C-alpha positions as CSV (number, residue, x, y, z in Angstrom):
1,X,62.0,40.9,-52.3
2,X,60.9,44.6,-51.7
3,X,59.5,46.0,-48.5
4,X,56.0,46.0,-49.9
5,X,56.2,42.2,-50.5
6,X,57.9,41.4,-47.2
7,X,55.2,41.5,-44.6
8,X,56.0,39.3,-41.5
9,X,53.3,37.7,-39.4
10,X,50.2,38.8,-41.2
11,X,47.3,37.8,-39.0
12,X,43.9,36.8,-40.3
13,X,41.3,39.3,-39.0
14,X,37.7,38.5,-38.5
15,X,36.9,42.2,-37.7
16,X,33.9,43.3,-39.8
17,X,33.9,46.7,-41.4
18,X,30.9,48.4,-42.9
19,X,28.6,45.5,-42.3
20,X,25.6,45.4,-44.6
21,X,22.5,44.4,-42.5
22,X,20.0,44.5,-45.3
23,X,19.9,43.2,-48.8
24,X,18.3,44.3,-52.1
25,X,17.8,40.7,-53.1
26,X,14.5,38.8,-52.9
27,X,14.1,37.4,-49.4
28,X,10.7,35.8,-49.8
29,X,12.1,32.2,-49.5
30,X,14.1,32.9,-46.4
31,X,12.2,31.8,-43.3
32,X,12.6,33.7,-40.0
33,X,11.5,32.4,-36.6
34,X,12.4,32.2,-33.0
35,X,12.9,28.5,-33.2
36,X,16.1,26.4,-33.7
37,X,16.2,26.0,-37.5
38,X,15.7,29.2,-39.4
39,X,15.8,27.5,-42.8
40,X,16.4,24.1,-44.3
41,X,19.0,24.4,-47.0
42,X,19.3,21.9,-49.9
43,X,22.9,20.8,-50.3
44,X,22.1,17.7,-52.5
45,X,23.7,19.3,-55.6
46,X,27.3,18.9,-54.4
47,X,27.3,15.2,-53.4
48,X,25.6,16.2,-50.1
49,X,28.5,18.4,-49.1
50,X,27.7,21.9,-47.7
51,X,29.5,24.1,-50.2
52,X,30.2,27.4,-48.4
53,X,32.1,30.7,-48.6
54,X,34.0,32.6,-46.0
55,X,32.6,36.0,-44.8
56,X,35.2,37.2,-42.3
57,X,34.4,40.8,-43.1
58,X,30.6,40.4,-42.8
59,X,28.0,40.0,-45.5
60,X,29.6,41.9,-48.3
61,X,26.8,42.5,-50.8
62,X,28.8,41.5,-53.9
63,X,29.8,38.2,-52.4
64,X,26.3,37.5,-51.1
65,X,24.9,38.2,-54.6
66,X,27.5,35.9,-56.2
67,X,26.8,33.1,-53.7
68,X,23.1,33.3,-54.4
69,X,23.7,33.2,-58.1
70,X,26.1,30.2,-58.0
71,X,24.0,28.5,-55.3
72,X,26.7,28.2,-52.6
73,X,24.6,28.9,-49.6
74,X,26.8,28.1,-46.6
75,X,28.2,31.1,-44.8
76,X,31.3,30.7,-42.6
77,X,32.5,33.5,-40.3
78,X,32.6,34.9,-36.8
79,X,30.1,36.2,-34.4
80,X,29.7,39.9,-34.7
81,X,27.2,41.7,-32.5
82,X,26.9,44.5,-35.0
83,X,24.9,42.2,-37.3
84,X,22.2,42.0,-34.6
85,X,19.7,44.3,-32.8
86,X,21.8,43.8,-29.6
87,X,25.3,45.2,-30.5
88,X,26.2,45.8,-26.9
89,X,25.8,42.2,-25.7
90,X,28.6,39.7,-25.5
91,X,29.2,37.7,-28.7
92,X,28.5,34.4,-27.0
93,X,25.1,35.5,-25.6
94,X,22.0,33.8,-27.1
95,X,20.6,37.1,-28.4
96,X,23.7,37.8,-30.5
97,X,24.3,34.2,-31.7
98,X,20.7,33.8,-32.7
99,X,20.6,37.3,-34.2
100,X,23.7,36.5,-36.4
101,X,22.1,33.3,-37.6
102,X,18.9,35.1,-38.4
103,X,20.7,37.9,-40.2
104,X,22.3,35.4,-42.6
105,X,19.0,33.6,-43.1
106,X,17.4,36.9,-44.0
107,X,20.0,37.1,-46.8
108,X,19.1,33.6,-48.0
109,X,22.3,32.0,-46.6
110,X,22.9,29.3,-44.0
111,X,25.3,30.4,-41.2
112,X,26.7,26.9,-40.7
113,X,30.2,27.3,-39.2
114,X,31.7,29.6,-36.6
115,X,35.3,30.0,-37.7
116,X,37.3,31.9,-35.0
117,X,35.3,31.7,-31.8
118,X,35.1,35.0,-29.8
119,X,36.1,33.5,-26.5
120,X,39.1,31.3,-27.0
121,X,42.4,33.2,-26.7
122,X,45.8,33.5,-25.2
123,X,44.8,32.8,-21.6
124,X,43.4,29.3,-22.5
125,X,46.1,28.4,-25.0
126,X,49.0,29.4,-22.7
127,X,47.3,28.3,-19.5
128,X,47.3,31.8,-18.0
129,X,45.1,33.2,-15.2
130,X,41.7,33.8,-16.5
131,X,41.5,30.7,-18.8
132,X,38.6,29.2,-16.8
133,X,36.5,32.2,-17.5
134,X,37.3,32.0,-21.2
135,X,36.4,28.3,-21.2
136,X,33.2,29.0,-19.3
137,X,32.2,31.5,-22.0
138,X,33.2,29.1,-24.7
139,X,30.7,26.5,-23.2
140,X,28.0,29.2,-23.1
141,X,28.8,29.9,-26.8
142,X,28.4,26.2,-27.7
143,X,25.0,26.0,-25.9
144,X,23.7,29.1,-27.7
145,X,25.0,27.9,-31.1
146,X,23.1,24.6,-30.5
147,X,19.9,26.5,-29.7
148,X,20.4,28.6,-32.9
149,X,21.0,25.7,-35.2
150,X,24.7,26.0,-35.8
151,X,26.7,22.8,-35.0
152,X,30.3,23.3,-36.3
153,X,32.9,25.4,-34.5
154,X,36.3,25.8,-36.1
155,X,39.1,26.8,-33.7
156,X,42.9,26.7,-33.6
157,X,45.7,26.4,-31.1
158,X,47.9,29.2,-32.3
159,X,48.4,31.8,-29.5
160,X,49.8,35.3,-30.0
161,X,50.7,34.7,-33.7
162,X,48.0,33.1,-35.7
163,X,47.9,32.6,-39.4
164,X,51.2,33.9,-40.8
165,X,52.7,34.7,-44.2
166,X,55.8,36.7,-45.2
167,X,54.3,37.7,-48.6
168,X,50.8,38.5,-49.7
169,X,51.4,39.5,-53.3
170,X,53.8,37.0,-54.9
171,X,53.2,36.8,-58.7
172,X,51.8,33.4,-59.7
173,X,50.3,31.9,-62.9
174,X,49.6,34.6,-65.4
175,X,50.4,37.3,-62.9
176,X,47.8,36.4,-60.3
177,X,48.8,37.3,-56.7
178,X,49.2,34.7,-54.0
179,X,50.4,34.5,-50.4
180,X,53.6,32.7,-49.4
181,X,55.8,31.8,-46.5
182,X,59.6,31.7,-46.4
183,X,61.1,30.9,-43.0
184,X,64.4,32.7,-43.9
185,X,62.4,36.0,-43.9
186,X,61.6,35.6,-40.2
187,X,64.8,34.1,-38.8
188,X,66.0,37.4,-37.3
189,X,62.7,38.3,-35.7
190,X,63.1,38.5,-31.9
191,X,61.4,36.0,-29.5
192,X,58.4,37.0,-27.6
193,X,59.4,36.5,-24.0
194,X,56.7,38.2,-21.9
195,X,55.0,34.9,-21.2
196,X,58.2,33.1,-20.1
197,X,59.7,29.9,-21.4
198,X,56.8,28.0,-23.1
199,X,57.4,24.4,-24.2
200,X,55.6,22.1,-26.5
201,X,54.7,20.0,-23.4
202,X,53.0,23.1,-21.9
203,X,51.0,23.6,-25.1
204,X,49.8,20.0,-25.1
205,X,48.9,20.1,-21.4
206,X,46.9,23.3,-21.9
207,X,45.1,21.7,-24.9
208,X,44.3,18.6,-22.8
209,X,42.9,20.8,-20.0
210,X,40.7,22.6,-22.6
211,X,39.4,19.4,-24.3
212,X,38.5,17.7,-21.0
213,X,36.5,20.8,-20.0
214,X,34.7,21.4,-23.2
215,X,34.2,18.1,-25.1
216,X,31.7,16.6,-22.7
217,X,29.7,19.8,-23.0
218,X,30.0,19.8,-26.8
219,X,28.6,16.2,-26.8
220,X,25.7,17.4,-24.7
221,X,24.9,20.3,-27.1
222,X,25.6,18.4,-30.3
223,X,28.5,20.7,-31.3
224,X,31.3,19.5,-33.6
225,X,34.7,21.0,-32.5
226,X,37.0,21.2,-35.5
227,X,40.6,21.9,-34.8
228,X,42.5,23.8,-37.6
229,X,46.2,23.0,-38.2
230,X,48.9,25.5,-37.3
231,X,49.6,27.6,-40.4
232,X,52.4,27.5,-41.2
233,X,52.9,24.1,-39.6
234,X,56.4,24.8,-38.2
235,X,57.7,24.0,-34.7
236,X,57.5,27.6,-33.5
237,X,57.5,31.3,-34.3
238,X,59.3,33.9,-32.3
239,X,59.6,31.5,-29.3
240,X,56.0,30.5,-29.3
241,X,55.7,26.7,-29.8
242,X,53.3,25.2,-32.3
243,X,51.9,21.7,-31.8
244,X,49.2,21.0,-34.5
245,X,51.8,20.6,-37.2
246,X,51.6,16.9,-38.4
247,X,49.2,14.1,-39.1
248,X,50.5,12.4,-35.9
249,X,49.6,15.5,-33.9
250,X,46.0,15.2,-35.0
251,X,45.9,11.6,-34.1
252,X,47.1,12.6,-30.7
253,X,44.4,15.3,-30.5
254,X,41.7,12.7,-31.1
255,X,43.2,10.2,-28.6
256,X,43.3,12.8,-25.8
257,X,39.5,12.7,-25.7
258,X,37.9,10.3,-28.1
259,X,34.5,11.7,-29.0
260,X,32.2,12.4,-32.0
261,X,32.5,16.0,-30.9
262,X,36.3,16.1,-30.9
263,X,37.3,16.5,-34.6
264,X,39.3,18.5,-37.1
265,X,39.2,21.1,-39.8
266,X,40.9,19.3,-42.6
267,X,42.7,22.3,-44.2
268,X,44.3,20.7,-47.2
269,X,46.8,23.4,-47.8
270,X,48.1,23.2,-44.2
271,X,48.3,19.4,-44.3
272,X,49.9,19.5,-47.7
273,X,52.6,21.9,-46.4
274,X,53.4,19.7,-43.4
275,X,56.8,18.0,-43.5
276,X,60.1,19.0,-45.1
277,X,61.5,18.5,-48.6
278,X,60.5,15.0,-49.9
279,X,58.2,14.4,-46.9
280,X,54.9,15.2,-48.5
281,X,51.7,14.1,-46.7
282,X,49.5,11.8,-48.8
283,X,46.3,13.9,-48.7
284,X,43.8,11.3,-50.0
285,X,45.3,8.7,-47.6
286,X,45.0,11.2,-44.6
287,X,41.4,12.0,-45.6
288,X,40.5,8.4,-45.5
289,X,42.2,7.8,-42.2
290,X,40.5,10.6,-40.4
291,X,37.3,9.9,-42.3
292,X,37.2,6.3,-40.9
293,X,37.5,7.9,-37.5
294,X,34.5,10.2,-38.4
295,X,36.7,13.1,-37.3
296,X,36.5,15.4,-40.3
297,X,33.9,18.0,-39.4
298,X,34.9,20.9,-41.8
299,X,37.1,21.2,-44.9
300,X,39.2,24.0,-46.3
301,X,39.8,22.9,-49.9
302,X,43.0,24.5,-51.2
303,X,46.5,23.6,-52.3
304,X,50.1,24.8,-52.2
305,X,53.6,24.2,-53.6
306,X,56.5,23.6,-51.4
307,X,56.9,22.5,-47.8
308,X,56.4,23.9,-44.3
309,X,59.5,26.1,-44.4
310,X,58.9,27.5,-47.9
311,X,55.6,27.4,-49.7
312,X,53.1,29.4,-51.7
313,X,49.4,29.2,-52.3
314,X,48.2,28.1,-55.8
315,X,45.2,27.9,-58.0
316,X,43.2,24.8,-57.2
317,X,44.4,23.1,-60.4
318,X,48.1,24.2,-60.1
319,X,49.4,22.7,-56.8
320,X,51.0,19.5,-55.8
321,X,48.0,17.6,-54.5
322,X,45.8,15.3,-56.7
323,X,42.6,17.3,-56.1
324,X,40.5,14.8,-57.9
325,X,41.6,12.0,-55.6
326,X,41.2,14.3,-52.6
327,X,37.6,15.1,-53.5
328,X,37.0,11.4,-54.3
329,X,38.2,10.5,-50.8
330,X,35.7,12.9,-49.2
331,X,33.0,11.4,-51.3
332,X,34.0,7.9,-50.4
333,X,34.1,8.5,-46.6
334,X,30.6,10.0,-46.9
335,X,31.6,13.5,-45.8
336,X,28.4,15.7,-45.7
337,X,29.8,18.6,-43.7
338,X,30.7,22.2,-44.7
339,X,33.5,22.6,-47.2
340,X,34.8,25.9,-48.6
341,X,37.6,27.1,-50.9
342,X,40.4,28.9,-49.0
343,X,43.3,31.2,-49.9
344,X,42.5,31.7,-53.5
345,X,44.7,33.8,-55.9
346,X,43.8,37.4,-56.6
347,X,43.0,37.6,-60.3
348,X,43.0,40.5,-62.8
349,X,40.3,43.0,-62.1
350,X,39.9,42.1,-58.4
351,X,41.4,43.7,-55.3
352,X,44.1,42.2,-53.2
353,X,43.0,44.2,-50.2
354,X,41.7,40.9,-48.6
355,X,44.4,38.7,-49.8
356,X,43.3,35.1,-50.3
357,X,39.6,35.9,-50.4
358,X,39.0,37.7,-53.7
359,X,35.7,37.0,-55.4
360,X,37.1,36.0,-58.8
361,X,39.5,33.5,-57.3
362,X,36.6,32.1,-55.3
363,X,34.4,31.7,-58.4
364,X,37.2,29.8,-60.1
365,X,37.6,27.6,-57.1
366,X,33.9,26.8,-56.7
367,X,33.6,25.9,-60.4
368,X,36.6,23.6,-60.1
369,X,35.2,22.0,-56.9
370,X,31.7,21.5,-58.4
371,X,33.1,20.0,-61.5
372,X,35.1,17.5,-59.5
373,X,32.3,16.4,-57.3
374,X,29.8,16.1,-60.2
375,X,32.3,13.9,-62.1
376,X,33.0,11.8,-59.1
377,X,29.4,11.3,-58.0
378,X,28.3,10.4,-61.6
379,X,31.1,7.9,-62.0
380,X,30.8,6.2,-58.6
């Protein structure tokens, strides 16, 4: 593996660059108001699921155009004040949250999931001084999301080192580029010691503290908290423990504070990569289990080959999961929430600058997903 391929600890960034705050497209059907619901979007086509795309770099005009053309109207992303008329206010303030919701509605899209909240960081996850202020701002964010008509909030419990891959351009089928993780590539990385000796018990205690503080407020505001698995789902990276790494861990999460507001982001690729060789998670079975508990609030529809120590992303029809049975399980549990493709291959003619989020790969994924759900809904 050459130096260009070997990139340790690549972190997903929600920083928006060059945000486009206006659109050349017809906006006549997009309603704008100061009320709670800026627009009622019709999601009946896809079995009632809210097919969505990720916009971590803001409303890129080419992606917005494609989304409108293929009628995938859900927009998933962060809260960026630059999208509003109040760029100097905090991202959890009502003016900013409502402004972001309105900016998406003006483009004809439904901002339906905050993925990566702006006020949940290292202090809360590691139990450091200042976590109560972070949690207080998180509660304010939930209230203002509720007022603005956004009810799903995807978060994770990965401090310091978030989403991580060791390769972003591994050749896959037909030369398409995918991301991959190989634990051998990071074995010589030094531990992060500035926060002292952190244990898995510490991480669970900090999570319990957080849940007991925010879940009652989430219930009050009608917010669905959706915990994302650790990715990769290994026990720790550079001395920082990881706890959301197994199906049992998510059962424990739900048991800490049973509530309709305390749920999960069912990231299929993360769940599929849990376990070692020969220890694959039965994805349809897991979907049905958490579905019966009404705990799946958001879905990342993707697949991998390999296990937690050594895996790579795949095309949606080229991984180890029976994707038909997975989609069928969502349909059978009555899942009606947001669902988006994730970590798609970069195909010929597209840029790998935003690895995992190229437009051609997304188009292939949506076509595949829509074909699955149409076949399932018509045959059930």
